[in-house]
N, CA, C and O atoms as a GROMACS GRO file, in nm:
protein
  284
    1UNK      N    1   6.864 -13.010  -5.241
    1UNK     CA    2   6.738 -13.034  -5.389
    1UNK      C    3   6.696 -13.089  -5.333
    1UNK      O    4   6.752 -13.161  -5.250
    2UNK      N    5   6.549 -13.078  -5.356
    2UNK     CA    6   6.418 -13.193  -5.284
    2UNK      C    7   6.430 -13.267  -5.384
    2UNK      O    8   6.484 -13.252  -5.494
    3UNK      N    9   6.334 -13.407  -5.302
    3UNK     CA   10   6.332 -13.572  -5.433
    3UNK      C   11   6.254 -13.490  -5.526
    3UNK      O   12   6.291 -13.488  -5.643
    4UNK      N   13   6.148 -13.420  -5.492
    4UNK     CA   14   6.049 -13.429  -5.657
    4UNK      C   15   6.072 -13.375  -5.719
    4UNK      O   16   5.987 -13.353  -5.805
    5UNK      N   17   6.246 -13.283  -5.733
    5UNK     CA   18   6.252 -13.213  -5.858
    5UNK      C   19   6.354 -13.299  -5.924
    5UNK      O   20   6.401 -13.254  -6.029
    6UNK      N   21   6.407 -13.441  -5.873
    6UNK     CA   22   6.476 -13.493  -5.967
    6UNK      C   23   6.364 -13.533  -6.042
    6UNK      O   24   6.241 -13.522  -6.036
    7UNK      N   25   6.494 -13.611  -6.154
    7UNK     CA   26   6.394 -13.715  -6.289
    7UNK      C   27   6.368 -13.840  -6.144
    7UNK      O   28   6.397 -13.878  -6.030
    8UNK      N   29   6.274 -13.857  -6.290
    8UNK     CA   30   6.245 -14.016  -6.194
    8UNK      C   31   6.164 -13.986  -6.076
    8UNK      O   32   6.108 -14.088  -6.034
    9UNK      N   33   6.136 -13.866  -6.000
    9UNK     CA   34   6.044 -13.904  -5.883
    9UNK      C   35   5.902 -13.938  -5.917
    9UNK      O   36   5.845 -14.043  -5.892
   10UNK      N   37   5.845 -13.812  -5.990
   10UNK     CA   38   5.705 -13.822  -6.082
   10UNK      C   39   5.726 -13.841  -6.143
   10UNK      O   40   5.835 -13.816  -6.194
   11UNK      N   41   5.624 -13.912  -6.196
   11UNK     CA   42   5.636 -14.009  -6.374
   11UNK      C   43   5.474 -13.967  -6.412
   11UNK      O   44   5.401 -13.991  -6.316
   12UNK      N   45   5.414 -13.920  -6.511
   12UNK     CA   46   5.295 -13.956  -6.563
   12UNK      C   47   5.266 -14.054  -6.586
   12UNK      O   48   5.354 -14.138  -6.567
   13UNK      N   49   5.123 -14.106  -6.641
   13UNK     CA   50   5.088 -14.194  -6.666
   13UNK      C   51   5.121 -14.329  -6.595
   13UNK      O   52   5.183 -14.431  -6.624
   14UNK      N   53   5.044 -14.279  -6.476
   14UNK     CA   54   5.076 -14.406  -6.355
   14UNK      C   55   4.966 -14.497  -6.391
   14UNK      O   56   4.871 -14.464  -6.462
   15UNK      N   57   4.990 -14.669  -6.315
   15UNK     CA   58   4.931 -14.746  -6.317
   15UNK      C   59   4.870 -14.766  -6.175
   15UNK      O   60   4.950 -14.768  -6.081
   16UNK      N   61   4.753 -14.781  -6.151
   16UNK     CA   62   4.694 -14.786  -6.060
   16UNK      C   63   4.646 -14.931  -5.980
   16UNK      O   64   4.540 -14.976  -6.023
   17UNK      N   65   4.701 -14.997  -5.886
   17UNK     CA   66   4.646 -15.133  -5.851
   17UNK      C   67   4.536 -15.103  -5.814
   17UNK      O   68   4.521 -14.981  -5.812
   18UNK      N   69   4.409 -15.187  -5.766
   18UNK     CA   70   4.281 -15.180  -5.673
   18UNK      C   71   4.245 -15.333  -5.664
   18UNK      O   72   4.195 -15.409  -5.746
   19UNK      N   73   4.283 -15.349  -5.549
   19UNK     CA   74   4.252 -15.496  -5.459
   19UNK      C   75   4.079 -15.444  -5.400
   19UNK      O   76   4.032 -15.340  -5.353
   20UNK      N   77   4.022 -15.586  -5.435
   20UNK     CA   78   3.893 -15.632  -5.396
   20UNK      C   79   3.870 -15.688  -5.328
   20UNK      O   80   3.932 -15.790  -5.356
   21UNK      N   81   3.804 -15.711  -5.215
   21UNK     CA   82   3.794 -15.831  -5.114
   21UNK      C   83   3.633 -15.834  -5.106
   21UNK      O   84   3.580 -15.725  -5.127
   22UNK      N   85   3.564 -15.922  -5.083
   22UNK     CA   86   3.455 -15.909  -5.050
   22UNK      C   87   3.501 -15.997  -4.880
   22UNK      O   88   3.595 -16.069  -4.848
   23UNK      N   89   3.374 -15.942  -4.799
   23UNK     CA   90   3.395 -16.096  -4.681
   23UNK      C   91   3.273 -16.112  -4.628
   23UNK      O   92   3.205 -16.010  -4.616
   24UNK      N   93   3.225 -16.225  -4.590
   24UNK     CA   94   3.071 -16.276  -4.543
   24UNK      C   95   3.077 -16.224  -4.405
   24UNK      O   96   3.172 -16.221  -4.327
   25UNK      N   97   2.973 -16.189  -4.393
   25UNK     CA   98   2.959 -16.130  -4.236
   25UNK      C   99   2.946 -16.275  -4.101
   25UNK      O  100   2.990 -16.289  -3.987
   26UNK      N  101   2.862 -16.359  -4.193
   26UNK     CA  102   2.865 -16.440  -4.087
   26UNK      C  103   2.949 -16.552  -4.056
   26UNK      O  104   2.956 -16.598  -3.942
   27UNK      N  105   3.017 -16.601  -4.162
   27UNK     CA  106   3.156 -16.671  -4.145
   27UNK      C  107   3.257 -16.582  -4.103
   27UNK      O  108   3.338 -16.608  -4.014
   28UNK      N  109   3.255 -16.503  -4.152
   28UNK     CA  110   3.393 -16.357  -4.122
   28UNK      C  111   3.539 -16.393  -4.188
   28UNK      O  112   3.655 -16.367  -4.154
   29UNK      N  113   3.479 -16.468  -4.305
   29UNK     CA  114   3.584 -16.506  -4.391
   29UNK      C  115   3.584 -16.438  -4.535
   29UNK      O  116   3.480 -16.398  -4.586
   30UNK      N  117   3.735 -16.426  -4.609
   30UNK     CA  118   3.730 -16.362  -4.713
   30UNK      C  119   3.665 -16.467  -4.841
   30UNK      O  120   3.723 -16.566  -4.884
   31UNK      N  121   3.551 -16.426  -4.881
   31UNK     CA  122   3.473 -16.543  -4.972
   31UNK      C  123   3.530 -16.484  -5.120
   31UNK      O  124   3.510 -16.574  -5.201
   32UNK      N  125   3.576 -16.397  -5.170
   32UNK     CA  126   3.605 -16.346  -5.335
   32UNK      C  127   3.710 -16.234  -5.309
   32UNK      O  128   3.706 -16.156  -5.214
   33UNK      N  129   3.798 -16.239  -5.402
   33UNK     CA  130   3.942 -16.119  -5.377
   33UNK      C  131   3.996 -16.097  -5.557
   33UNK      O  132   4.035 -16.187  -5.632
   34UNK      N  133   3.983 -15.966  -5.585
   34UNK     CA  134   4.075 -15.988  -5.735
   34UNK      C  135   4.184 -15.853  -5.677
   34UNK      O  136   4.194 -15.774  -5.583
   35UNK      N  137   4.229 -15.878  -5.762
   35UNK     CA  138   4.310 -15.711  -5.796
   35UNK      C  139   4.339 -15.682  -5.928
   35UNK      O  140   4.398 -15.752  -6.011
   36UNK      N  141   4.278 -15.546  -5.941
   36UNK     CA  142   4.265 -15.477  -6.104
   36UNK      C  143   4.402 -15.347  -6.115
   36UNK      O  144   4.444 -15.276  -6.024
   37UNK      N  145   4.436 -15.351  -6.229
   37UNK     CA  146   4.496 -15.295  -6.257
   37UNK      C  147   4.484 -15.194  -6.365
   37UNK      O  148   4.458 -15.234  -6.478
   38UNK      N  149   4.504 -15.043  -6.339
   38UNK     CA  150   4.448 -14.948  -6.491
   38UNK      C  151   4.517 -14.824  -6.470
   38UNK      O  152   4.552 -14.755  -6.374
   39UNK      N  153   4.527 -14.820  -6.630
   39UNK     CA  154   4.643 -14.673  -6.621
   39UNK      C  155   4.559 -14.546  -6.572
   39UNK      O  156   4.438 -14.552  -6.553
   40UNK      N  157   4.622 -14.449  -6.555
   40UNK     CA  158   4.580 -14.306  -6.483
   40UNK      C  159   4.399 -14.262  -6.554
   40UNK      O  160   4.365 -14.202  -6.657
   41UNK      N  161   4.356 -14.296  -6.494
   41UNK     CA  162   4.230 -14.211  -6.601
   41UNK      C  163   4.212 -14.100  -6.596
   41UNK      O  164   4.246 -14.031  -6.501
   42UNK      N  165   4.126 -14.038  -6.744
   42UNK     CA  166   4.075 -13.919  -6.703
   42UNK      C  167   4.014 -13.810  -6.649
   42UNK      O  168   4.020 -13.688  -6.671
   43UNK      N  169   3.960 -13.874  -6.578
   43UNK     CA  170   3.891 -13.855  -6.433
   43UNK      C  171   3.863 -13.984  -6.382
   43UNK      O  172   3.858 -14.100  -6.424
   44UNK      N  173   3.842 -13.900  -6.237
   44UNK     CA  174   3.817 -13.978  -6.119
   44UNK      C  175   3.653 -14.055  -6.150
   44UNK      O  176   3.660 -14.177  -6.140
   45UNK      N  177   3.576 -14.025  -6.169
   45UNK     CA  178   3.464 -14.112  -6.194
   45UNK      C  179   3.472 -14.214  -6.275
   45UNK      O  180   3.410 -14.316  -6.246
   46UNK      N  181   3.571 -14.206  -6.427
   46UNK     CA  182   3.583 -14.296  -6.502
   46UNK      C  183   3.637 -14.345  -6.490
   46UNK      O  184   3.630 -14.437  -6.571
   47UNK      N  185   3.784 -14.362  -6.366
   47UNK     CA  186   3.825 -14.454  -6.330
   47UNK      C  187   3.741 -14.536  -6.214
   47UNK      O  188   3.788 -14.646  -6.184
   48UNK      N  189   3.623 -14.493  -6.146
   48UNK     CA  190   3.577 -14.547  -6.060
   48UNK      C  191   3.464 -14.664  -6.135
   48UNK      O  192   3.426 -14.774  -6.096
   49UNK      N  193   3.435 -14.589  -6.249
   49UNK     CA  194   3.329 -14.625  -6.369
   49UNK      C  195   3.397 -14.768  -6.396
   49UNK      O  196   3.337 -14.872  -6.369
   50UNK      N  197   3.555 -14.767  -6.464
   50UNK     CA  198   3.598 -14.858  -6.561
   50UNK      C  199   3.621 -15.024  -6.413
   50UNK      O  200   3.604 -15.146  -6.411
   51UNK      N  201   3.670 -14.901  -6.308
   51UNK     CA  202   3.667 -15.085  -6.174
   51UNK      C  203   3.561 -15.159  -6.167
   51UNK      O  204   3.537 -15.280  -6.168
   52UNK      N  205   3.496 -15.049  -6.160
   52UNK     CA  206   3.363 -15.142  -6.138
   52UNK      C  207   3.307 -15.248  -6.259
   52UNK      O  208   3.305 -15.371  -6.270
   53UNK      N  209   3.277 -15.172  -6.316
   53UNK     CA  210   3.268 -15.264  -6.453
   53UNK      C  211   3.378 -15.386  -6.451
   53UNK      O  212   3.324 -15.485  -6.500
   54UNK      N  213   3.498 -15.409  -6.417
   54UNK     CA  214   3.607 -15.504  -6.415
   54UNK      C  215   3.565 -15.606  -6.322
   54UNK      O  216   3.566 -15.726  -6.349
   55UNK      N  217   3.520 -15.546  -6.192
   55UNK     CA  218   3.517 -15.622  -6.095
   55UNK      C  219   3.391 -15.719  -6.139
   55UNK      O  220   3.378 -15.837  -6.169
   56UNK      N  221   3.292 -15.584  -6.124
   56UNK     CA  222   3.117 -15.706  -6.181
   56UNK      C  223   3.122 -15.808  -6.226
   56UNK      O  224   3.083 -15.916  -6.182
   57UNK      N  225   3.203 -15.765  -6.373
   57UNK     CA  226   3.262 -15.842  -6.528
   57UNK      C  227   3.256 -15.990  -6.490
   57UNK      O  228   3.180 -16.076  -6.532
   58UNK      N  229   3.389 -16.002  -6.369
   58UNK     CA  230   3.443 -16.103  -6.295
   58UNK      C  231   3.403 -16.164  -6.216
   58UNK      O  232   3.456 -16.269  -6.179
   59UNK      N  233   3.286 -16.108  -6.160
   59UNK     CA  234   3.183 -16.181  -6.030
   59UNK      C  235   3.113 -16.263  -6.090
   59UNK      O  236   3.112 -16.377  -6.044
   60UNK      N  237   3.034 -16.236  -6.211
   60UNK     CA  238   2.993 -16.261  -6.274
   60UNK      C  239   3.045 -16.415  -6.372
   60UNK      O  240   2.988 -16.524  -6.384
   61UNK      N  241   3.153 -16.375  -6.420
   61UNK     CA  242   3.252 -16.502  -6.480
   61UNK      C  243   3.233 -16.643  -6.422
   61UNK      O  244   3.198 -16.754  -6.461
   62UNK      N  245   3.293 -16.546  -6.245
   62UNK     CA  246   3.303 -16.633  -6.151
   62UNK      C  247   3.220 -16.730  -6.074
   62UNK      O  248   3.252 -16.836  -6.020
   63UNK      N  249   3.109 -16.668  -6.081
   63UNK     CA  250   2.972 -16.746  -6.038
   63UNK      C  251   2.888 -16.675  -5.906
   63UNK      O  252   2.772 -16.684  -5.863
   64UNK      N  253   3.019 -16.593  -5.863
   64UNK     CA  254   2.975 -16.522  -5.734
   64UNK      C  255   2.880 -16.376  -5.737
   64UNK      O  256   2.832 -16.322  -5.637
   65UNK      N  257   2.866 -16.331  -5.870
   65UNK     CA  258   2.716 -16.259  -5.887
   65UNK      C  259   2.611 -16.411  -5.971
   65UNK      O  260   2.645 -16.514  -6.029
   66UNK      N  261   2.456 -16.335  -5.930
   66UNK     CA  262   2.404 -16.412  -6.054
   66UNK      C  263   2.394 -16.296  -6.219
   66UNK      O  264   2.366 -16.177  -6.230
   67UNK      N  265   2.427 -16.387  -6.308
   67UNK     CA  266   2.447 -16.272  -6.458
   67UNK      C  267   2.328 -16.250  -6.457
   67UNK      O  268   2.240 -16.323  -6.411
   68UNK      N  269   2.310 -16.100  -6.533
   68UNK     CA  270   2.147 -16.004  -6.580
   68UNK      C  271   2.047 -16.119  -6.685
   68UNK      O  272   2.106 -16.190  -6.766
   69UNK      N  273   1.923 -16.124  -6.673
   69UNK     CA  274   1.849 -16.202  -6.689
   69UNK      C  275   1.838 -16.156  -6.821
   69UNK      O  276   1.897 -16.048  -6.809
   70UNK      N  277   1.798 -16.163  -6.956
   70UNK     CA  278   1.779 -16.098  -7.066
   70UNK      C  279   1.584 -16.103  -7.054
   70UNK      O  280   1.525 -16.199  -7.004
   71UNK      N  281   1.518 -15.990  -7.106
   71UNK     CA  282   1.406 -16.007  -7.095
   71UNK      C  283   1.368 -16.032  -7.254
   71UNK      O  284   1.252 -16.055  -7.287
   0.00000   0.00000   0.00000
């Protein structure tokens, strides 16, 4: 029997761990890093949008990116 037919081999509702690393080209060093955990998105685009939103929000909170100026 092939493993993927055994119970527990495949599980719906997976979680995805995404690691984001930002490196400085000038200093050749890691300058910011984060790990996000997300449930399986309804679509690839929804997953990408959710991860980008979360990463940018945290980068602003950490002072790595400037906050958006209010008009």
